[in-house]
C-alpha positions in Angstrom: -0.6 36.3 5.9 -3.5 38.6 6.9 -2.9 37.6 10.5 0.7 38.9 10.1 -0.1 42.2 8.4 1.0 44.3 11.4 4.5 42.9 11.2 4.6 43.3 7.4 3.7 47.0 7.7 7.1 47.7 9.4 9.1 45.4 7.1 10.8 46.1 3.7 12.4 43.6 1.3 16.1 43.2 1.8 18.3 41.2 -0.7 19.8 38.2 0.9 22.5 36.6 -1.2 23.1 33.3 0.8 19.6 32.2 -0.1 20.8 31.7 -3.7 22.7 28.6 -2.4 19.3 27.1 -1.7 18.3 27.7 -5.3 21.5 26.0 -6.5 20.8 23.0 -4.3 17.2 22.8 -5.6 18.5 22.9 -9.2 20.8 20.0 -8.5 18.0 18.1 -6.8 15.7 18.8 -9.7 18.2 17.6 -12.2 18.7 14.2 -10.4 14.9 13.8 -9.9 14.3 14.6 -13.6 16.9 12.0 -14.7 15.3 9.5 -12.4 11.9 10.3 -13.7 10.4 11.0 -10.2 7.8 13.7 -10.8 7.1 14.2 -7.1 10.8 14.8 -6.4 11.0 17.3 -9.3 8.0 19.2 -7.9 9.4 19.2 -4.4 12.7 20.5 -5.7 10.9 23.3 -7.6 9.0 24.4 -4.5 12.3 24.2 -2.5 13.7 26.6 -5.1 10.8 28.9 -4.7 11.6 29.1 -1.0 15.1 30.2 -2.0 13.8 32.8 -4.4 11.4 34.2 -1.8 14.1 34.3 0.9 16.7 35.9 -1.4 14.4 38.7 -2.6 12.3 39.4 0.5 15.1 38.9 3.1 15.1 37.1 6.4 12.7 39.4 8.3 9.8 39.1 5.9 10.5 35.4 5.1 10.5 34.6 8.9 7.2 36.4 9.3 5.6 34.5 6.5 7.4 31.2 7.1 4.2 29.1 7.7 2.2 30.2 4.6 5.4 29.9 2.4 6.1 26.4 3.7 2.4 25.4 3.3 3.0 25.7 -0.5 4.6 22.2 -0.3 1.0 20.9 -0.1 0.8 21.8 -3.8 2.6 18.6 -4.6 0.3 15.6 -5.1 2.2 13.1 -3.2 1.8 10.0 -1.0 0.9 7.3 -3.5 3.7 5.2 -2.1 1.7 4.9 1.1 -1.3 3.3 -0.7 -0.3 -0.4 -0.6 0.5 -0.1 3.2 -2.8 1.7 3.8 -4.7 -0.9 1.8 -3.1 -3.7 3.8 -3.8 -2.0 7.1 -7.4 -1.4 6.2 -7.9 -5.0 5.0 -6.3 -6.4 8.2 -8.5 -4.0 10.3 -11.6 -5.3 8.6 -10.7 -8.9 9.1 -9.8 -8.6 12.8 -13.0 -6.6 13.4 -15.1 -9.3 11.7 -13.5 -12.1 13.6 -14.0 -10.1 16.8 -17.8 -10.2 16.3 -17.8 -13.8 15.1 -18.5 -13.3 11.4 -16.8 -15.9 9.2 -14.2 -14.3 7.0 -11.6 -15.3 4.5 -9.0 -12.9 3.2 -6.3 -13.0 0.5 -4.4 -9.7 0.8 -6.8 -6.9 0.0 -9.6 -9.3 -1.1 -12.1 -10.3 1.6 -14.9 -12.8 1.5 -17.8 -13.2 3.9 -21.0 -15.3 3.6 -23.0 -12.5 2.0 -20.4 -11.5 -0.6 -16.9 -10.4 -1.6 -15.1 -7.1 -1.0 -11.9 -5.5 -2.3 -10.0 -2.8 -0.5 -9.3 -0.8 -3.6 -6.8 2.0 -3.9 -9.6 4.6 -3.5 -10.6 2.9 -0.2 -7.1 3.0 1.2 -7.7 6.4 2.9 -4.9 8.3 1.3 -7.0 11.3 0.4 -8.6 11.3 3.8 -5.1 11.3 5.4 -3.8 14.1 3.2 -6.8 16.3 3.7 -6.7 15.8 7.5 -3.0 16.6 7.6 -3.4 19.7 5.5 -6.3 20.9 7.7 -4.4 19.9 10.9 -1.3 22.0 10.1 -3.4 25.2 9.5 -5.4 24.6 12.7 -2.3 24.0 14.7 -0.7 27.2 13.5 -3.9 29.1 14.2 -4.7 27.6 17.6 -1.4 27.1 19.3 1.8 29.0 20.2 3.4 26.0 21.9 5.6 23.9 19.6 4.8 20.8 21.6 1.0 21.3 21.2 1.5 21.8 17.5 3.5 18.6 17.1 1.0 16.6 19.2 -2.0 17.8 17.2 -0.3 17.1 13.9 0.6 13.6 15.0 -3.0 13.1 16.0 -4.1 14.3 12.5 -1.8 11.6 11.1 -2.9 8.6 13.2 -6.6 9.4 13.5 -7.5 9.2 9.8 -5.7 5.9 9.3 -7.6 4.3 12.2 -10.8 6.1 11.2 -10.6 4.8 7.6 -10.3 1.3 9.0 -13.4 1.8 11.1 -15.2 3.3 8.1 -14.4 0.3 5.9 -15.2 -2.1 8.6 -18.5 -0.4 9.2 -19.4 -0.6 5.5 -18.7 -4.4 5.4 -20.6 -4.9 8.6 -23.6 -3.0 7.4 -23.5 -4.9 4.1 -23.4 -8.2 6.0 -26.3 -7.3 8.4 -28.5 -5.9 5.6 -27.7 -8.8 3.2 -25.9 -6.4 0.8 -28.9 -4.1 0.6 -27.1 -1.2 2.2 -23.6 0.4 1.9 -22.9 -1.1 -1.6 -23.8 1.7 -4.0 -23.7 5.4 -3.8 -24.5 5.2 -0.1 -21.1 3.7 0.3 -19.6 7.1 -0.7 -22.2 9.1 1.2 -21.4 7.1 4.4 -17.7 7.9 3.8 -18.2 11.6 3.5 -20.4 11.7 6.6 -17.8 9.8 8.6 -15.0 12.0 7.2 -17.0 15.1 8.3 -17.6 13.7 11.8 -13.9 12.9 12.3 -12.8 16.4 11.2 -15.3 18.0 13.6 -14.1 15.7 16.4 -10.5 16.7 15.8 -11.5 20.3 15.7 -13.4 20.0 19.0 -10.5 18.3 20.7 -8.1 20.9 19.4 -10.2 23.8 20.6 -10.1 22.5 24.2 -6.4 23.3 24.4 -6.3 26.4 22.3 -3.7 29.1 23.3 -4.4 32.8 23.6 -1.7 34.7 21.7 -0.7 38.1 20.4 1.6 38.4 17.4 4.5 40.7 18.4 5.6 43.7 16.5 9.3 44.1 15.7 9.3 47.9 15.5 7.0 50.8 15.3 8.9 52.4 12.5 9.2 50.9 9.0 12.5 49.4 8.1 14.6 50.8 5.3 14.0 49.3 1.9 16.8 47.3 0.3 18.8 48.5 -2.7 17.0 48.1 -6.0 20.3 47.2 -7.7 20.9 44.4 -5.2 17.4 43.0 -5.8 18.0 43.2 -9.5 21.2 41.3 -9.2 19.5 38.7 -7.1 16.8 38.2 -9.8 19.5 37.8 -12.5 21.4 35.3 -10.4 18.2 33.4 -9.7 17.3 33.2 -13.4 20.8 31.8 -14.2 20.6 29.2 -11.5 17.1 28.2 -12.7 18.2 27.9 -16.3 21.4 25.9 -15.9 20.1 22.6 -14.6 17.2 22.7 -17.2 19.6 23.4 -20.0 21.9 20.5 -18.9 18.9 18.2 -18.6 17.9 19.1 -22.2 21.4 18.3 -23.3 21.4 14.9 -21.6 18.0 14.1 -23.0 18.8 14.8 -26.6 17.6 11.9 -28.8 21.0 11.3 -30.5 20.3 7.5 -30.4 18.1 6.4 -33.3 15.4 4.0 -32.3 16.1 0.5 -33.6 13.8 -1.0 -36.1 15.0 -4.6 -35.4 12.7 -7.0 -33.6 13.8 -7.9 -30.1 14.9 -11.6 -29.8 13.8 -13.7 -27.0 16.5 -15.5 -25.0 17.1 -19.2 -25.6 16.1 -21.6 -22.8 17.8 -24.9 -22.0 16.5 -28.2 -23.3 14.2 -28.6 -20.3 11.8 -26.0 -21.8 10.1 -25.9 -25.1 8.8 -22.7 -26.8 5.2 -23.0 -27.9 3.2 -20.7 -30.2 -0.5 -20.0 -30.7 -1.3 -20.7 -27.0 -0.1 -17.4 -25.4 -2.1 -16.3 -22.4 -4.0 -13.0 -22.2 -1.5 -11.8 -19.6 0.8 -8.9 -20.6 2.3 -6.1 -18.6 1.4 -2.5 -19.4 4.6 -0.3 -19.8 5.1 3.4 -20.6 6.2 3.3 -24.2 8.9 0.7 -24.7 10.7 1.0 -28.0 10.6 -2.8 -28.5 9.2 -5.8 -26.7 9.0 -9.5 -27.1 6.9 -12.2 -25.4 6.7 -15.9 -25.5 5.3 -19.0 -23.8 7.4 -21.9 -22.6 6.4 -25.3 -21.2 8.2 -28.1 -19.3 7.5 -30.9 -17.0 6.9 -28.4 -14.1 4.3 -26.4 -16.0 3.8 -23.4 -18.4 5.5 -20.0 -18.0 5.0 -16.7 -20.0 7.9 -14.4 -20.6 7.8 -10.7 -21.4 10.7 -8.3 -22.2 10.2 -4.6 -22.7 13.2 -2.8 -24.1 14.0 0.9 -24.0 16.7 2.3 -26.4 16.5 5.5 -24.4 14.0 7.0 -22.0 12.1 10.3 -22.0 9.2 11.8 -20.0 6.7 9.9 -22.2 8.4 6.5 -21.9 10.0 5.3 -18.7 11.3 2.1 -17.4 10.1 2.9 -13.9 6.8 4.7 -13.9 3.7 4.8 -11.7 1.7 4.1 -14.9 3.4 0.7 -15.4 1.3 -2.3 -14.5 2.3 -6.0 -14.3 -1.1 -7.0 -15.9 -2.9 -5.0 -18.6 -5.8 -7.2 -20.0 -9.3 -6.2 -18.9 -10.3 -8.0 -15.8 -6.9 -8.3 -14.2 -6.5 -6.8 -10.7 -3.3 -6.6 -8.7 -3.4 -8.2 -5.3 -0.7 -9.2 -2.7 2.8 -7.9 -3.4 6.1 -9.4 -2.0 9.6 -10.1 -3.1 11.1 -13.3 -4.4 14.8 -14.2 -5.0 15.7 -15.5 -8.4 19.0 -16.3 -10.2 19.6 -14.4 -13.4 22.8 -15.2 -15.3 24.2 -16.6 -12.1 23.4 -13.4 -10.1 20.9 -13.4 -7.3 18.2 -10.8 -7.8 15.4 -9.8 -5.4 12.5 -9.6 -7.9 9.1 -8.0 -7.3 6.4 -10.7 -7.0 2.7 -9.7 -7.6 -0.4 -11.8 -7.5 -3.0 -10.8 -10.1 -6.6 -11.9 -10.3 -9.2 -12.2 -13.0 -12.4 -13.6 -11.5 -11.5 -17.1 -10.2 -8.1 -17.1 -12.0 -4.9 -16.2 -10.3 -1.4 -15.7 -11.6 1.9 -14.9 -10.1 4.2 -12.4 -11.8 7.9 -11.9 -11.1 9.5 -8.7 -12.6 12.9 -7.0 -12.4 15.0 -4.5 -14.4 18.1 -4.5 -16.5 20.0 -1.2 -16.3 23.7 -0.5 -17.1 24.4 -4.2 -17.3 22.9 -4.9 -13.9 19.8 -6.9 -12.9 17.9 -5.3 -10.0 14.4 -5.6 -8.6 14.3 -2.4 -6.7 12.8 0.4 -8.9 14.8 3.1 -6.9 18.0 1.3 -7.6 17.1 1.0 -11.3 16.7 4.8 -11.4 20.1 5.4 -9.7 21.8 3.0 -12.2 20.2 4.9 -15.0 21.8 8.2 -13.8 25.2 6.4 -13.4 25.0 5.0 -16.9 23.8 8.2 -18.5 26.3 10.5 -16.7 29.5 8.4 -16.6 29.1 5.7 -19.2 26.8 7.2 -21.8 24.8 4.0 -21.5 21.1 4.5 -22.2 19.4 1.2 -23.0 17.4 -0.5 -20.3 14.7 -3.3 -20.1 12.1 -4.7 -17.8 11.7 -8.5 -17.6 8.6 -10.2 -16.3 7.7 -13.9 -16.0 4.2 -15.2 -15.1 2.5 -18.5 -14.4 -0.9 -19.7 -13.3 -1.2 -20.2 -9.5 -2.7 -23.6 -8.9 -3.1 -25.0 -5.4 0.0 -23.2 -4.0 1.6 -19.8 -4.5 4.9 -21.4 -3.3 4.8 -24.0 -6.2 4.2 -21.2 -8.7 7.1 -19.2 -7.3 9.4 -22.2 -7.5 8.3 -22.9 -11.1 9.2 -19.3 -12.1 12.5 -19.4 -10.3 13.5 -22.6 -12.1 12.6 -21.0 -15.5 14.6 -17.9 -14.8 17.6 -20.0 -13.8 17.3 -21.8 -17.2 17.6 -18.5 -19.1 21.3 -18.3 -20.0 23.0 -15.2 -21.4 20.2 -12.7 -20.8 22.7 -9.8 -20.2 24.6 -10.6 -23.4 21.4 -10.7 -25.4 20.1 -7.4 -24.1 23.5 -5.8 -24.6 23.6 -7.0 -28.2 20.1 -5.6 -28.8 21.6 -2.1 -28.1 24.0 -2.4 -31.0 21.4 -3.2 -33.6 
C-alpha cells in the first residue's frame, strides 16, 4: 500500500453499488458452509464479503490500485489440512526411493518406514504443509514486488509451490540418512528441528536469489495529477446500510435453522441385530473406539463368528451444532492412547443391500494393527464421502426438516493379511440387517 501511495493521493472513495452483489453471494456461500460445518469455507466466504465491502465503499479506482494487498488478506485463513495426507505419502515415498537408491535396506508401510538402525514415521508435522504455505505466502509478495510481467509472476509462484514439496522430501530423506549413518546419534532430537529450520532458510534464500536474477524495473503510473472528486456521503451511507443488512440476513437465517427445537433423547441407542452367523459377546471389548465431536448417543459391541472377531461402533446425533459435528477435522477413527492412523484407502461394503464406498484406515499401536471401516448415515442415505454427508445434511435440514445423523464404524485386528481383515469386515456389514430402520426409529424416541 505504501508503494501505491502516489496513486492514492489522487483518488477519492466512490460508492459502487454493484459490489453489494458480491456481498450477497458471500452471504449465501457462508450460509451453506456454516450448515456443512466447513470452517475454512466460512472464513473464505467472510473474506470474499470483505472484498465486496471494500469495493462498494472505496470504488473501482482505489480497489484496483490496492488489489494485491486486499487479495492477500485471504492468507488469513488457516487452510490446506486436506493436503496433509498426500504430502505425507509423497514424503514417505521420496524417502523410500532415496534409501533404495543408495542401497540401504528399507521396509515401508504407508507413512511408517523401517531401516536397520530404527523406525521412522512421517508425521503430520513432517508433511511440509507449513513449509509450503510459508513459501507460497512469501512467493506471492516477492512476485508482486519484483515483476511486472504476469508470466514471470505465475512462473515464480509455481516454483514456490513445487520447490517446498521436493525440498521437504529432501529434508526428511537427509534426516533419515544422517540417523542411519550416525547410528541414530544425530538428527533424532532437537537437532531434527534445527536441521529443518536451516534447510528451510536455505531454500527461501535460494528462491530469492533465483527470483532476483529476473527482476523487472518498473514505475507505478499515476492516473492523474489532480485529485478526483469525492463520492457522495449519502451514497456511501446507503452502501453501509445495505452491507449491514446483507451481512445480517444469512446469519439470522442460520440461527433460525440451528435452533435446538429437538430435545436430546435420553433413551439408550440400541445396537442392530446380526444374523445367526455372529454372536454378541460381552466383557471382552477391545480398547479401540473412535473419537467423535460430541455425539448425543453412542453404542458399541463386539461380535464373533467362524471368520473372526469384529467391533462395532455407532455414534448418533439428534442434531448438530458447532460443538458437535458428524463430519469434523477433530474426529478420529481411533482414540485410545497409543493408536496412530496409518494408510488410508476406500473399501466397498453392502449396507442394507446398498453398495457404499466406506473409508478404510489402518491404525497402529506398537506391534498391533487394526483395520477400521467407517461411513455415515444422513437423511436415510449411507455414504462414505464426508463431503456428500455434508450435502445430504443441508438437503435434509432445508427441505425435509430431517436432523438426525450417525457415523458407523467397524474394526478388526489385522493378522497376516489386510485383505482378509477387509473381507471379514465386509461380511459382517452384509450381515447387519435393517440398519436404516433402526437408526430412523432412534430418531422417534
